[in-house]
N, CA, C and O atoms as a GROMACS GRO file, in nm:
protein
  364
    1MET      N    1  -1.344  -0.116  -2.597
    1MET     CA    2  -1.446  -0.160  -2.511
    1MET      C    3  -1.521  -0.276  -2.567
    1MET      O    4  -1.550  -0.269  -2.687
    2ARG      N    5  -1.558  -0.385  -2.497
    2ARG     CA    6  -1.624  -0.494  -2.536
    2ARG      C    7  -1.763  -0.484  -2.524
    2ARG      O    8  -1.809  -0.426  -2.426
    3SER      N    9  -1.843  -0.538  -2.619
    3SER     CA   10  -1.999  -0.526  -2.619
    3SER      C   11  -2.044  -0.671  -2.597
    3SER      O   12  -1.990  -0.764  -2.656
    4VAL      N   13  -2.149  -0.686  -2.505
    4VAL     CA   14  -2.204  -0.814  -2.492
    4VAL      C   15  -2.362  -0.807  -2.465
    4VAL      O   16  -2.409  -0.717  -2.395
    5GLY      N   17  -2.429  -0.889  -2.512
    5GLY     CA   18  -2.580  -0.901  -2.499
    5GLY      C   19  -2.620  -0.939  -2.357
    5GLY      O   20  -2.536  -0.994  -2.286
    6VAL      N   21  -2.733  -0.914  -2.314
    6VAL     CA   22  -2.789  -0.946  -2.184
    6VAL      C   23  -2.784  -1.087  -2.171
    6VAL      O   24  -2.726  -1.130  -2.070
    7ARG      N   25  -2.835  -1.174  -2.256
    7ARG     CA   26  -2.832  -1.325  -2.246
    7ARG      C   27  -2.683  -1.380  -2.234
    7ARG      O   28  -2.653  -1.465  -2.150
    8GLU      N   29  -2.600  -1.329  -2.316
    8GLU     CA   30  -2.457  -1.377  -2.310
    8GLU      C   31  -2.407  -1.343  -2.166
    8GLU      O   32  -2.345  -1.426  -2.100
    9LEU      N   33  -2.437  -1.215  -2.119
    9LEU     CA   34  -2.386  -1.182  -1.990
    9LEU      C   35  -2.444  -1.264  -1.876
    9LEU      O   36  -2.379  -1.295  -1.777
   10ARG      N   37  -2.560  -1.292  -1.893
   10ARG     CA   38  -2.629  -1.374  -1.790
   10ARG      C   39  -2.568  -1.519  -1.787
   10ARG      O   40  -2.558  -1.581  -1.681
   11GLN      N   41  -2.528  -1.571  -1.902
   11GLN     CA   42  -2.472  -1.716  -1.918
   11GLN      C   43  -2.333  -1.710  -1.872
   11GLN      O   44  -2.287  -1.810  -1.817
   12ASN      N   45  -2.255  -1.602  -1.889
   12ASN     CA   46  -2.117  -1.610  -1.867
   12ASN      C   47  -2.074  -1.483  -1.775
   12ASN      O   48  -1.968  -1.425  -1.797
   13ALA      N   49  -2.157  -1.446  -1.680
   13ALA     CA   50  -2.124  -1.332  -1.594
   13ALA      C   51  -1.982  -1.340  -1.529
   13ALA      O   52  -1.910  -1.241  -1.522
   14SER      N   53  -1.946  -1.459  -1.482
   14SER     CA   54  -1.811  -1.465  -1.422
   14SER      C   55  -1.707  -1.429  -1.508
   14SER      O   56  -1.614  -1.363  -1.463
   15ARG      N   57  -1.709  -1.466  -1.637
   15ARG     CA   58  -1.610  -1.442  -1.732
   15ARG      C   59  -1.605  -1.280  -1.756
   15ARG      O   60  -1.497  -1.222  -1.757
   16TYR      N   61  -1.711  -1.220  -1.771
   16TYR     CA   62  -1.711  -1.084  -1.793
   16TYR      C   63  -1.672  -1.002  -1.675
   16TYR      O   64  -1.612  -0.896  -1.693
   17LEU      N   65  -1.699  -1.041  -1.560
   17LEU     CA   66  -1.665  -0.976  -1.434
   17LEU      C   67  -1.520  -0.989  -1.412
   17LEU      O   68  -1.461  -0.899  -1.353
   18ARG      N   69  -1.452  -1.104  -1.458
   18ARG     CA   70  -1.304  -1.109  -1.446
   18ARG      C   71  -1.242  -1.010  -1.547
   18ARG      O   72  -1.137  -0.953  -1.515
   19GLU      N   73  -1.297  -0.986  -1.660
   19GLU     CA   74  -1.249  -0.888  -1.755
   19GLU      C   75  -1.258  -0.750  -1.697
   19GLU      O   76  -1.170  -0.666  -1.715
   20VAL      N   77  -1.366  -0.727  -1.626
   20VAL     CA   78  -1.390  -0.590  -1.562
   20VAL      C   79  -1.284  -0.579  -1.449
   20VAL      O   80  -1.234  -0.469  -1.424
   21LYS      N   81  -1.252  -0.680  -1.386
   21LYS     CA   82  -1.167  -0.683  -1.261
   21LYS      C   83  -1.023  -0.647  -1.310
   21LYS      O   84  -0.949  -0.574  -1.244
   22ARG      N   85  -0.985  -0.705  -1.437
   22ARG     CA   86  -0.863  -0.677  -1.499
   22ARG      C   87  -0.848  -0.525  -1.558
   22ARG      O   88  -0.743  -0.484  -1.606
   23GLY      N   89  -0.958  -0.455  -1.548
   23GLY     CA   90  -0.947  -0.313  -1.596
   23GLY      C   91  -1.034  -0.286  -1.726
   23GLY      O   92  -1.045  -0.171  -1.770
   24GLU      N   93  -1.093  -0.389  -1.783
   24GLU     CA   94  -1.164  -0.364  -1.904
   24GLU      C   95  -1.300  -0.314  -1.884
   24GLU      O   96  -1.356  -0.343  -1.779
   25THR      N   97  -1.360  -0.241  -1.970
   25THR     CA   98  -1.498  -0.194  -1.968
   25THR      C   99  -1.581  -0.285  -2.061
   25THR      O  100  -1.537  -0.319  -2.171
   26VAL      N  101  -1.708  -0.326  -2.013
   26VAL     CA  102  -1.797  -0.414  -2.091
   26VAL      C  103  -1.928  -0.331  -2.099
   26VAL      O  104  -1.989  -0.287  -2.002
   27GLU      N  105  -1.960  -0.318  -2.218
   27GLU     CA  106  -2.095  -0.252  -2.258
   27GLU      C  107  -2.196  -0.358  -2.277
   27GLU      O  108  -2.174  -0.453  -2.352
   28VAL      N  109  -2.305  -0.344  -2.211
   28VAL     CA  110  -2.424  -0.441  -2.213
   28VAL      C  111  -2.530  -0.392  -2.309
   28VAL      O  112  -2.570  -0.276  -2.305
   29THR      N  113  -2.574  -0.478  -2.394
   29THR     CA  114  -2.665  -0.428  -2.494
   29THR      C  115  -2.796  -0.532  -2.473
   29THR      O  116  -2.796  -0.644  -2.423
   30GLU      N  117  -2.904  -0.456  -2.528
   30GLU     CA  118  -3.021  -0.532  -2.536
   30GLU      C  119  -3.096  -0.509  -2.673
   30GLU      O  120  -3.144  -0.401  -2.708
   31ARG      N  121  -3.097  -0.622  -2.745
   31ARG     CA  122  -3.143  -0.610  -2.892
   31ARG      C  123  -3.054  -0.508  -2.966
   31ARG      O  124  -3.100  -0.434  -3.052
   32GLY      N  125  -2.922  -0.509  -2.930
   32GLY     CA  126  -2.828  -0.432  -3.008
   32GLY      C  127  -2.818  -0.283  -2.961
   32GLY      O  128  -2.734  -0.206  -3.009
   33GLU      N  129  -2.907  -0.245  -2.864
   33GLU     CA  130  -2.889  -0.101  -2.804
   33GLU      C  131  -2.817  -0.106  -2.667
   33GLU      O  132  -2.848  -0.186  -2.578
   34PRO      N  133  -2.720  -0.018  -2.659
   34PRO     CA  134  -2.641  -0.015  -2.530
   34PRO      C  135  -2.741   0.021  -2.418
   34PRO      O  136  -2.819   0.114  -2.440
   35ILE      N  137  -2.746  -0.048  -2.294
   35ILE     CA  138  -2.835  -0.018  -2.192
   35ILE      C  139  -2.748  -0.003  -2.061
   35ILE      O  140  -2.798   0.062  -1.969
   36ALA      N  141  -2.630  -0.053  -2.045
   36ALA     CA  142  -2.550  -0.036  -1.931
   36ALA      C  143  -2.403  -0.061  -1.964
   36ALA      O  144  -2.370  -0.119  -2.068
   37ARG      N  145  -2.316  -0.015  -1.872
   37ARG     CA  146  -2.171  -0.032  -1.884
   37ARG      C  147  -2.124  -0.091  -1.750
   37ARG      O  148  -2.162  -0.047  -1.642
   38LEU      N  149  -2.039  -0.193  -1.765
   38LEU     CA  150  -1.967  -0.256  -1.641
   38LEU      C  151  -1.821  -0.194  -1.647
   38LEU      O  152  -1.747  -0.213  -1.744
   39VAL      N  153  -1.787  -0.122  -1.544
   39VAL     CA  154  -1.663  -0.050  -1.540
   39VAL      C  155  -1.587  -0.093  -1.409
   39VAL      O  156  -1.654  -0.123  -1.310
   40PRO      N  157  -1.454  -0.097  -1.405
   40PRO     CA  158  -1.376  -0.118  -1.288
   40PRO      C  159  -1.394  -0.001  -1.186
   40PRO      O  160  -1.400   0.116  -1.223
   41ILE      N  161  -1.402  -0.038  -1.064
   41ILE     CA  162  -1.405   0.068  -0.966
   41ILE      C  163  -1.268   0.131  -0.955
   41ILE      O  164  -1.167   0.062  -0.945
   42PRO      N  165  -1.268   0.269  -0.958
   42PRO     CA  166  -1.134   0.331  -0.957
   42PRO      C  167  -1.064   0.303  -0.825
   42PRO      O  168  -1.125   0.271  -0.723
   43GLU      N  169  -0.930   0.318  -0.832
   43GLU     CA  170  -0.854   0.298  -0.712
   43GLU      C  171  -0.872   0.430  -0.624
   43GLU      O  172  -0.889   0.542  -0.672
   44GLU      N  173  -0.867   0.401  -0.506
   44GLU     CA  174  -0.896   0.508  -0.393
   44GLU      C  175  -0.762   0.588  -0.394
   44GLU      O  176  -0.655   0.527  -0.396
   45SER      N  177  -0.768   0.713  -0.391
   45SER     CA  178  -0.641   0.797  -0.390
   45SER      C  179  -0.594   0.790  -0.231
   45SER      O  180  -0.672   0.758  -0.142
   46THR      N  181  -0.465   0.821  -0.209
   46THR     CA  182  -0.413   0.826  -0.080
   46THR      C  183  -0.489   0.918   0.012
   46THR      O  184  -0.512   0.885   0.128
   47TYR      N  185  -0.528   1.027  -0.035
   47TYR     CA  186  -0.597   1.127   0.028
   47TYR      C  187  -0.728   1.072   0.072
   47TYR      O  188  -0.763   1.085   0.189
   48GLU      N  189  -0.804   1.009  -0.020
   48GLU     CA  190  -0.944   0.947   0.018
   48GLU      C  191  -0.919   0.838   0.113
   48GLU      O  192  -1.000   0.821   0.204
   49ARG      N  193  -0.818   0.764   0.103
   49ARG     CA  194  -0.797   0.646   0.208
   49ARG      C  195  -0.760   0.707   0.340
   49ARG      O  196  -0.812   0.658   0.440
   50LEU      N  197  -0.680   0.802   0.353
   50LEU     CA  198  -0.647   0.866   0.478
   50LEU      C  199  -0.774   0.941   0.538
   50LEU      O  200  -0.793   0.940   0.660
   51MET      N  201  -0.851   0.998   0.461
   51MET     CA  202  -0.982   1.055   0.509
   51MET      C  203  -1.069   0.946   0.577
   51MET      O  204  -1.111   0.956   0.692
   52ALA      N  205  -1.091   0.838   0.491
   52ALA     CA  206  -1.178   0.734   0.538
   52ALA      C  207  -1.122   0.671   0.662
   52ALA      O  208  -1.201   0.632   0.749
   53GLU      N  209  -0.997   0.659   0.678
   53GLU     CA  210  -0.937   0.604   0.803
   53GLU      C  211  -0.936   0.700   0.918
   53GLU      O  212  -0.898   0.668   1.030
   54GLY      N  213  -0.980   0.819   0.888
   54GLY     CA  214  -0.978   0.930   1.006
   54GLY      C  215  -0.843   0.970   1.042
   54GLY      O  216  -0.827   1.018   1.154
   55ARG      N  217  -0.743   0.957   0.964
   55ARG     CA  218  -0.602   0.983   0.988
   55ARG      C  219  -0.568   1.129   0.948
   55ARG      O  220  -0.468   1.186   0.992
   56ILE      N  221  -0.660   1.189   0.860
   56ILE     CA  222  -0.657   1.334   0.826
   56ILE      C  223  -0.785   1.390   0.834
   56ILE      O  224  -0.883   1.315   0.838
   57ARG      N  225  -0.797   1.520   0.836
   57ARG     CA  226  -0.919   1.595   0.834
   57ARG      C  227  -0.906   1.703   0.739
   57ARG      O  228  -0.798   1.759   0.720
   58PRO      N  229  -1.027   1.738   0.669
   58PRO     CA  230  -1.020   1.844   0.588
   58PRO      C  231  -0.985   1.981   0.651
   58PRO      O  232  -1.022   2.006   0.765
   59GLY      N  233  -0.914   2.070   0.579
   59GLY     CA  234  -0.879   2.189   0.639
   59GLY      C  235  -0.998   2.280   0.668
   59GLY      O  236  -1.103   2.266   0.605
   60LYS      N  237  -0.984   2.378   0.766
   60LYS     CA  238  -1.089   2.473   0.798
   60LYS      C  239  -1.034   2.608   0.766
   60LYS      O  240  -0.916   2.634   0.792
   61GLY      N  241  -1.109   2.692   0.713
   61GLY     CA  242  -1.066   2.830   0.700
   61GLY      C  243  -0.986   2.845   0.563
   61GLY      O  244  -0.999   2.760   0.476
   62SER      N  245  -0.905   2.952   0.546
   62SER     CA  246  -0.837   2.981   0.446
   62SER      C  247  -0.698   2.992   0.460
   62SER      O  248  -0.662   3.029   0.572
   63LEU      N  249  -0.601   2.969   0.368
   63LEU     CA  250  -0.461   2.978   0.398
   63LEU      C  251  -0.430   3.130   0.410
   63LEU      O  252  -0.328   3.169   0.468
   64LEU      N  253  -0.519   3.216   0.356
   64LEU     CA  254  -0.500   3.360   0.357
   64LEU      C  255  -0.526   3.406   0.515
   64LEU      O  256  -0.493   3.518   0.554
   65ASP      N  257  -0.579   3.321   0.588
   65ASP     CA  258  -0.603   3.373   0.732
   65ASP      C  259  -0.482   3.340   0.825
   65ASP      O  260  -0.486   3.366   0.945
   66LEU      N  261  -0.378   3.284   0.767
   66LEU     CA  262  -0.253   3.254   0.849
   66LEU      C  263  -0.177   3.372   0.888
   66LEU      O  264  -0.101   3.364   0.984
   67GLY      N  265  -0.192   3.486   0.819
   67GLY     CA  266  -0.114   3.592   0.851
   67GLY      C  267   0.016   3.606   0.783
   67GLY      O  268   0.050   3.521   0.702
   68PRO      N  269   0.087   3.704   0.810
   68PRO     CA  270   0.223   3.728   0.741
   68PRO      C  271   0.321   3.624   0.785
   68PRO      O  272   0.308   3.573   0.896
   69PRO      N  273   0.415   3.592   0.707
   69PRO     CA  274   0.521   3.488   0.744
   69PRO      C  275   0.611   3.551   0.871
   69PRO      O  276   0.629   3.671   0.886
   70LEU      N  277   0.659   3.453   0.952
   70LEU     CA  278   0.736   3.490   1.067
   70LEU      C  279   0.879   3.539   1.028
   70LEU      O  280   0.939   3.494   0.930
   71GLU      N  281   0.921   3.618   1.096
   71GLU     CA  282   1.062   3.682   1.071
   71GLU      C  283   1.166   3.568   1.117
   71GLU      O  284   1.144   3.494   1.213
   72PRO      N  285   1.276   3.560   1.043
   72PRO     CA  286   1.376   3.479   1.086
   72PRO      C  287   1.449   3.514   1.227
   72PRO      O  288   1.453   3.631   1.266
   73GLU      N  289   1.497   3.425   1.288
   73GLU     CA  290   1.563   3.457   1.416
   73GLU      C  291   1.683   3.549   1.377
   73GLU      O  292   1.728   3.553   1.263
   74PRO      N  293   1.731   3.625   1.485
   74PRO     CA  294   1.856   3.703   1.461
   74PRO      C  295   1.959   3.616   1.414
   74PRO      O  296   1.977   3.507   1.469
   75GLY      N  297   2.039   3.661   1.305
   75GLY     CA  298   2.159   3.581   1.258
   75GLY      C  299   2.123   3.467   1.151
   75GLY      O  300   2.210   3.408   1.087
   76GLU      N  301   1.991   3.445   1.138
   76GLU     CA  302   1.948   3.353   1.032
   76GLU      C  303   1.899   3.405   0.918
   76GLU      O  304   1.842   3.514   0.925
   77ARG      N  305   1.910   3.343   0.805
   77ARG     CA  306   1.861   3.408   0.673
   77ARG      C  307   1.717   3.363   0.650
   77ARG      O  308   1.672   3.258   0.697
   78PRO      N  309   1.650   3.444   0.579
   78PRO     CA  310   1.501   3.407   0.545
   78PRO      C  311   1.498   3.290   0.467
   78PRO      O  312   1.588   3.271   0.385
   79LEU      N  313   1.401   3.204   0.484
   79LEU     CA  314   1.392   3.080   0.409
   79LEU      C  315   1.378   3.105   0.242
   79LEU      O  316   1.427   3.034   0.155
   80SER      N  317   1.306   3.213   0.227
   80SER     CA  318   1.302   3.252   0.071
   80SER      C  319   1.433   3.264   0.009
   80SER      O  320   1.453   3.218  -0.104
   81GLU      N  321   1.531   3.330   0.081
   81GLU     CA  322   1.661   3.338   0.026
   81GLU      C  323   1.728   3.206   0.018
   81GLU      O  324   1.802   3.186  -0.078
   82ILE      N  325   1.712   3.121   0.099
   82ILE     CA  326   1.780   2.983   0.096
   82ILE      C  327   1.725   2.908  -0.018
   82ILE      O  328   1.795   2.838  -0.090
   83LEU      N  329   1.588   2.923  -0.034
   83LEU     CA  330   1.523   2.842  -0.145
   83LEU      C  331   1.574   2.910  -0.282
   83LEU      O  332   1.599   2.837  -0.378
   84GLU      N  333   1.588   3.029  -0.292
   84GLU     CA  334   1.637   3.096  -0.420
   84GLU      C  335   1.768   3.039  -0.457
   84GLU      O  336   1.794   3.007  -0.573
   85GLU      N  337   1.851   3.026  -0.357
   85GLU     CA  338   1.994   2.983  -0.378
   85GLU      C  339   1.986   2.832  -0.419
   85GLU      O  340   2.054   2.790  -0.512
   86MET      N  341   1.907   2.756  -0.352
   86MET     CA  342   1.891   2.607  -0.391
   86MET      C  343   1.846   2.605  -0.533
   86MET      O  344   1.904   2.528  -0.610
   87ARG      N  345   1.744   2.684  -0.578
   87ARG     CA  346   1.680   2.657  -0.711
   87ARG      C  347   1.793   2.710  -0.817
   87ARG      O  348   1.802   2.650  -0.924
   88ALA      N  349   1.872   2.813  -0.793
   88ALA     CA  350   1.963   2.855  -0.877
   88ALA      C  351   2.071   2.754  -0.887
   88ALA      O  352   2.119   2.740  -1.000
   89ASP      N  353   2.120   2.677  -0.784
   89ASP     CA  354   2.213   2.567  -0.792
   89ASP      C  355   2.158   2.454  -0.880
   89ASP      O  356   2.236   2.382  -0.944
   90GLU      N  357   2.025   2.438  -0.885
   90GLU     CA  358   1.974   2.334  -0.962
   90GLU      C  359   1.968   2.355  -1.125
   90GLU      O  360   1.949   2.265  -1.207
   91ARG      N  361   1.988   2.481  -1.151
   91ARG     CA  362   1.977   2.516  -1.288
   91ARG      C  363   2.110   2.491  -1.364
   91ARG      O  364   2.118   2.516  -1.484
   0.00000   0.00000   0.00000
């Protein structure tokens, strides 16, 4: 982490902001004492972006409220059985 005094920051703000933009953290000092930190803004996660765009909504209720799993159609195998086989094949 780079440390810079208030006067130096004021005189060369663009230079230090470019460093922050590249991912560096800059600590600002006044008379040798840290008073602030310039840090890059974290990247927004896909979840946060989709929420902000209104493309997804937070879930309501609990997954426990879904009830028991559906029974397979006659003549079909349960999904859990198929998954067990697939996992065994991967080992």
